[in-house]
C-alpha positions as CSV (number, residue, x, y, z in Angstrom):
1,M,60.2,-4.3,32.6
2,A,58.5,-6.1,29.7
3,E,55.4,-8.3,30.2
4,N,53.7,-7.4,27.1
5,K,53.9,-10.7,24.7
6,E,52.9,-8.7,21.3
7,E,55.0,-5.7,22.2
8,W,58.1,-8.2,23.0
9,N,57.5,-10.3,19.4
10,R,57.2,-7.5,17.4
11,I,60.8,-6.8,18.2
12,V,62.0,-10.6,17.9
13,E,60.1,-10.6,14.6
14,K,61.5,-7.2,13.1
15,S,65.3,-8.5,14.1
16,P,67.5,-9.9,11.9
17,Y,69.1,-11.7,14.7
18,S,66.6,-13.2,16.6
19,V,66.4,-17.0,17.1
20,L,63.5,-19.1,18.7
21,H,64.3,-18.6,22.2
22,H,63.8,-15.1,22.2
23,R,60.0,-15.4,21.7
24,H,58.1,-14.2,24.4
25,E,56.3,-18.0,24.4
26,I,59.5,-19.4,24.9
27,Y,61.3,-17.1,27.6
28,K,58.3,-17.0,29.7
29,I,57.8,-21.0,30.2
30,G,59.7,-23.9,31.5
31,I,62.8,-23.0,32.9
32,F,62.8,-19.4,32.1
33,S,59.8,-18.9,34.2
34,K,61.6,-18.8,37.4
35,N,62.7,-15.0,38.2
36,P,62.6,-13.9,34.6
37,L,63.7,-10.3,34.1
38,P,62.8,-9.2,30.8
39,L,63.7,-5.6,30.0
40,I,63.3,-3.7,26.9
41,V,65.8,-0.7,26.4
42,E,65.2,2.1,24.2
43,E,67.7,3.9,22.6
44,R,68.1,7.1,19.9
45,G,65.0,5.4,18.9
46,H,66.0,1.7,18.5
47,Y,64.9,-1.1,21.5
48,F,66.7,-3.5,22.9
49,L,65.3,-6.6,23.9
50,V,67.1,-8.1,27.2
51,P,65.8,-11.9,28.1
52,L,67.5,-12.1,31.7
53,R,66.8,-14.5,34.6
54,I,67.8,-13.7,38.4
55,T,69.0,-16.6,39.7
56,K,70.8,-16.4,43.6
57,I,73.7,-18.6,45.1
58,F,74.3,-18.9,48.6
59,K,70.5,-17.3,49.5
60,S,71.7,-14.0,49.0
61,F,73.5,-13.1,45.9
62,R,71.8,-12.4,42.6
63,L,73.2,-13.1,39.3
64,A,71.6,-11.8,35.9
65,L,71.8,-14.5,33.4
66,T,70.6,-14.6,29.8
67,P,68.3,-18.2,29.5
68,I,69.7,-20.2,27.0
69,Y,73.2,-18.5,27.7
70,D,74.4,-19.3,23.8
71,Y,71.8,-17.9,21.8
72,A,69.2,-15.5,23.6
73,S,71.5,-12.7,24.0
74,I,70.2,-9.0,24.2
75,L,68.6,-8.5,20.9
76,P,68.7,-5.1,18.8
77,D,65.9,-4.6,16.4
78,D,67.8,-4.3,13.5
79,A,71.4,-3.6,12.2
80,E,71.8,0.4,12.6
81,A,71.0,0.0,16.0
82,L,74.4,-1.0,17.0
83,D,76.1,2.2,17.7
84,S,74.1,2.5,20.6
85,L,74.7,-0.8,22.0
86,P,77.8,0.4,24.4
87,M,75.3,2.9,26.1
88,V,72.4,0.1,26.3
89,L,75.4,-2.0,28.1
90,D,75.9,0.7,30.3
91,H,72.2,1.1,31.0
92,L,71.8,-2.4,31.7
93,A,74.8,-2.5,34.2
94,D,73.7,0.4,36.3
95,F,70.3,-0.9,36.5
96,L,71.2,-4.4,37.7
97,R,73.7,-2.6,40.3
98,K,71.0,-0.9,41.8
99,R,68.2,-3.9,42.1
100,G,71.2,-5.7,44.0
101,V,72.8,-7.5,41.2
102,T,76.5,-8.7,41.6
103,Y,77.1,-10.9,38.0
104,L,76.1,-10.5,34.5
105,S,76.6,-13.2,32.4
106,L,75.9,-12.4,28.3
107,C,77.0,-13.9,25.1
108,A,77.8,-13.0,21.2
109,P,76.2,-15.8,19.2
110,T,77.1,-17.4,16.0
111,F,74.4,-15.4,13.7
112,Y,74.9,-12.4,15.3
113,S,77.0,-9.8,12.7
114,E,80.8,-9.6,12.9
115,P,80.2,-5.6,14.7
116,Y,77.7,-6.5,17.0
117,A,80.3,-9.2,18.7
118,R,83.3,-6.7,18.6
119,L,81.3,-4.3,20.0
120,L,80.4,-6.3,22.6
121,N,83.7,-7.8,23.2
122,L,85.0,-4.6,23.5
123,W,82.9,-3.2,26.2
124,F,83.5,-6.3,28.4
125,Q,87.3,-6.3,27.9
126,K,87.4,-2.7,29.1
127,R,85.0,-4.2,32.4
128,K,87.8,-6.5,32.8
129,A,85.0,-9.3,32.2
130,S,85.9,-13.5,32.0
131,I,85.7,-14.5,28.0
132,Q,85.3,-18.3,27.6
133,I,85.1,-19.2,24.4
134,Q,82.8,-22.4,23.0
135,Y,82.9,-23.9,19.8
136,S,79.6,-24.1,17.6
137,H,79.7,-26.6,14.4
138,V,78.1,-24.5,12.1
139,I,76.9,-25.7,8.0
140,R,76.6,-22.7,6.2
141,T,73.1,-23.8,4.2
142,G,72.5,-20.1,2.9
143,N,72.9,-19.2,-0.9
144,T,74.2,-22.5,-1.9
145,T,72.8,-26.0,-2.8
146,F,73.0,-29.3,-0.9
147,D,74.6,-30.8,-4.1
148,M,77.0,-28.2,-3.1
149,I,77.6,-29.4,0.1
150,W,77.5,-32.5,-0.5
151,K,80.4,-32.6,-3.0
152,H,82.4,-30.3,-1.5
153,L,81.7,-30.3,2.9
154,F,81.0,-34.2,3.1
155,D,83.9,-36.4,2.8
156,K,84.1,-39.4,1.1
157,H,83.2,-41.7,4.7
158,A,80.1,-38.7,5.3
159,R,79.0,-39.5,1.7
160,Y,79.4,-43.6,1.7
161,N,77.6,-43.6,5.2
162,V,74.8,-42.0,3.9
163,R,74.4,-44.1,0.6
164,R,75.3,-47.2,2.4
165,A,72.0,-46.3,5.3
166,K,70.1,-46.1,2.1
167,R,71.3,-49.3,0.4
168,E,70.0,-50.7,3.8
169,G,66.2,-49.4,3.5
170,V,67.1,-46.7,5.9
171,K,64.3,-44.1,5.6
172,I,63.8,-40.6,7.0
173,M,60.4,-39.5,7.5
174,E,59.2,-36.4,9.6
175,I,57.3,-36.9,13.1
176,D,54.6,-34.1,12.2
177,T,51.6,-34.6,14.4
178,E,50.1,-35.8,17.7
179,D,49.3,-38.4,16.4
180,D,52.6,-39.7,14.5
181,I,54.4,-39.0,18.2
182,N,52.0,-41.1,20.0
183,K,52.7,-44.2,17.3
184,W,56.2,-43.7,17.9
185,I,56.7,-43.0,21.4
186,G,57.6,-46.3,22.2
187,D,60.5,-46.7,19.9
188,I,61.7,-43.4,20.6
189,H,61.8,-44.0,24.3
190,E,63.8,-47.1,23.4
191,C,66.6,-45.0,21.7
192,N,66.6,-42.8,24.7
193,L,67.4,-45.9,26.8
194,S,70.1,-47.3,24.9
195,A,71.8,-44.1,24.1
196,L,71.6,-43.2,27.4
197,R,73.1,-46.3,28.7
198,R,76.0,-45.5,26.0
199,Q,76.7,-42.6,27.6
200,G,76.8,-43.2,30.9
201,R,73.8,-41.5,31.7
202,E,71.3,-44.0,32.9
203,G,68.0,-43.0,34.5
204,A,68.3,-39.4,33.0
205,Y,65.1,-37.0,33.4
206,P,63.3,-37.1,31.8
207,D,64.4,-38.8,28.6
208,S,64.4,-42.3,30.8
209,Y,60.4,-42.1,31.5
210,K,58.3,-42.9,28.5
211,D,54.9,-40.7,30.1
212,V,56.6,-37.8,30.9
213,Y,59.1,-37.5,27.7
214,L,55.6,-37.7,25.6
215,S,53.8,-35.5,27.3
216,E,57.0,-32.9,26.9
217,L,57.2,-33.7,23.3
218,I,53.4,-33.7,22.7
219,S,53.7,-30.0,24.8
220,A,56.6,-28.9,22.6
221,K,54.9,-29.6,19.6
222,R,52.1,-28.0,20.7
223,I,53.5,-24.6,21.8
224,L,55.9,-24.7,19.4
225,G,54.0,-25.9,16.4
226,D,56.3,-25.8,13.0
227,Y,59.1,-24.2,14.1
228,Y,59.5,-27.7,16.5
229,R,60.1,-30.7,13.8
230,I,61.2,-34.2,14.9
231,Y,62.8,-36.2,12.5
232,G,63.1,-40.2,12.5
233,A,65.3,-43.0,11.2
234,L,63.3,-45.9,10.2
235,Y,64.6,-49.2,9.5
236,R,62.0,-52.4,8.9
237,G,59.0,-50.7,10.3
238,R,61.5,-49.4,13.4
239,L,62.3,-46.1,14.4
240,I,66.4,-46.3,15.1
241,A,67.4,-43.0,15.6
242,Y,65.7,-39.7,16.0
243,M,66.6,-36.0,16.2
244,I,64.6,-33.0,17.2
245,T,65.3,-29.5,15.2
246,V,64.1,-25.6,16.5
247,E,63.8,-24.0,13.3
248,Y,63.1,-20.2,12.7
249,N,64.2,-17.2,11.0
250,K,67.8,-17.9,9.4
251,F,69.0,-20.5,12.4
252,M,68.3,-24.0,12.2
253,Q,69.5,-26.3,15.4
254,V,69.7,-29.5,16.3
255,G,68.2,-30.0,19.5
256,K,68.3,-33.4,20.8
257,A,69.5,-36.6,18.8
258,M,69.5,-40.5,20.1
259,S,69.3,-43.4,18.3
260,H,69.7,-47.1,19.1
261,T,73.1,-48.9,19.7
262,R,71.8,-52.4,18.2
263,Y,71.4,-50.4,14.9
264,L,74.5,-48.1,14.5
265,N,76.0,-49.8,11.8
266,K,73.3,-49.3,9.3
267,N,74.4,-45.2,9.6
268,P,70.6,-43.9,11.2
269,N,72.8,-40.5,12.4
270,D,74.6,-39.9,8.9
271,A,71.2,-40.2,6.8
272,L,69.5,-37.9,9.4
273,V,71.8,-35.4,8.9
274,S,72.3,-35.8,5.3
275,Y,68.6,-35.2,5.3
276,I,67.8,-32.1,7.9
277,V,71.1,-30.3,5.9
278,K,69.3,-30.9,2.7
279,T,66.1,-29.8,4.0
280,A,67.6,-26.8,5.7
281,C,69.2,-25.9,2.1
282,E,65.6,-25.6,0.5
283,K,63.8,-24.1,3.3
284,G,66.2,-21.3,3.1
285,F,67.9,-21.2,6.6
286,E,71.0,-19.6,6.5
287,L,73.0,-21.5,9.5
288,F,72.7,-25.7,10.7
289,E,74.0,-25.9,13.9
290,Y,75.1,-29.7,15.5
291,G,75.5,-28.8,18.9
292,L,78.4,-26.5,21.3
293,R,81.5,-27.8,22.5
294,R,84.1,-26.3,25.3
295,T,86.8,-27.4,23.2
296,K,88.0,-26.8,20.1
297,R,88.6,-29.4,17.7
298,G,92.5,-30.6,17.3
299,G,93.3,-27.9,19.5
300,R,95.6,-27.7,22.3
301,I,93.2,-29.4,25.0
302,P,91.7,-32.9,24.8
303,S,88.4,-33.0,23.0
304,L,85.8,-34.1,25.9
305,Y,84.1,-36.4,23.2
306,P,86.3,-37.7,20.3
307,D,83.9,-39.6,18.7
308,L,81.3,-37.2,18.1
309,D,83.9,-34.1,17.3
310,S,85.2,-37.2,14.4
311,F,81.5,-37.3,13.5
312,V,80.2,-34.0,12.9
313,S,84.0,-33.5,11.0
314,K,83.1,-35.9,8.8
315,F,80.3,-33.1,7.1
316,G,82.3,-30.6,7.4
317,F,80.7,-28.8,10.3
318,E,82.9,-25.3,10.4
319,E,83.6,-24.4,14.0
320,I,82.5,-21.1,15.2
321,P,83.7,-19.5,18.6
322,I,80.9,-18.1,20.9
323,F,82.3,-15.6,23.4
324,M,80.6,-15.7,26.7
325,Y,81.4,-13.0,28.9
326,R,81.2,-13.1,33.1
327,L,81.4,-9.8,34.4
328,G,81.1,-9.1,38.0
329,L,78.9,-5.8,38.9
330,T,80.3,-5.9,42.7
331,R,83.5,-6.6,44.4
332,T,81.4,-9.8,45.5
333,G,80.4,-10.2,42.2
334,R,84.3,-10.5,41.2
335,I,85.1,-12.9,43.3
336,L,81.8,-15.3,41.7
337,Q,83.2,-14.2,38.1
338,Y,86.4,-15.7,39.4
339,L,84.9,-18.7,40.5
340,F,82.4,-19.4,37.3
341,S,85.8,-18.8,35.4
342,L,87.8,-21.2,37.7
343,R,85.0,-24.2,37.4
344,E,84.9,-24.0,33.2
345,Y,89.1,-24.1,33.3
346,L,88.9,-27.4,35.2
347,L,85.8,-28.9,33.4
348,T,87.8,-28.6,30.2
349,R,90.9,-30.1,31.7
350,Y,89.4,-33.2,33.1
351,A,90.1,-34.9,29.8
352,Y,93.9,-35.5,31.1
353,L,92.6,-37.0,33.6
354,P,92.8,-41.1,32.7
355,E,89.6,-43.2,32.1
356,S,88.3,-44.1,35.4
357,T,88.8,-41.0,36.6
358,R,86.9,-39.2,33.8
359,A,84.1,-41.5,33.6
360,F,83.2,-40.1,37.2
361,M,84.1,-36.6,36.3
362,L,81.8,-37.2,33.3
363,R,78.9,-37.4,35.7
364,L,79.3,-34.2,37.5
365,Y,80.1,-32.2,34.1
366,A,76.8,-32.8,32.9
367,P,77.1,-31.8,29.5
368,R,74.2,-29.3,28.4
369,R,72.3,-31.3,25.9
370,R,69.9,-29.5,24.6
371,K,66.8,-30.8,26.0
372,I,62.8,-30.6,25.8
373,S,62.5,-29.2,28.6
374,D,65.0,-26.5,27.4
375,F,62.0,-25.0,25.4
376,V,58.8,-26.5,27.6
377,I,58.1,-28.2,30.5
378,A,55.0,-29.8,29.9
């Protein structure tokens, strides 16, 4: 068990694969603080962080999950450690079984190297793990300029919308301080309420509750500092849309995006994406990500959110597969492995259902949007 914050973060800071979610102050607070299992494994002179949390189902079966399963996976301290990965996974599986854990879930994120993903995939395949693929929408902002992305990735509709937003008077600013957050919280809250009505998710927590949301924004900024950014789109002195990013190491990710329905014709979201991509290029980030999807754009399975897919496609976001692994460590765990895989199958297939039925199913699906509470809880 690894309880030393400094020791943990030294490995995070050394590793070329780390993201903000790996840091001790993120992993050990908020939704992660419930039954965390932080492990450091040493193998052949290298160190691996294994950020897990233990959860129970039916009050009896113990499951080990990566806390943000699509980002904070097992972390090697450097690229040379990869040869030891299969042995580390063997040790991990034995360790968990001895402690009564029946099921393990890990992933191979987009920003890990191909050799890492290949080794991880091979280890789980040999043990007949269930493999689910999600798709990360990514623009590669490293070793290029915004001008190149503007000309060769953004299509004519994206460029037109960004120019139109500027002509209409939409301006982008950073909401960088607690005073700024307090100043704009009224408009931010109105964006939340409007977006939630549009999505059929009125009353969502904490987005619908102004004081709670304000507290979370301020708490996030205090804890994460410059790793946590809020970008707002202004029109005639009013904030009409905003996006929150987390920025760490080589990776910039949009964690939340909300906009006011009344002003969508001003294209504030297009302006925000353009501005943030430009910022990612200038700051030297290698990857800029705008969300995950359970279905592939233009694939055999209908999209659950076709409008959102259309939005990201015009900016040239590349779809990169993220492999999610579910492994039953015992006989009971293998039953859970099957049930969780069946659940994912049913969730992605409900896009075939009639519109009236889909509206009801959408509430059960509860899409995994990035929430502030994914990072902190006030």
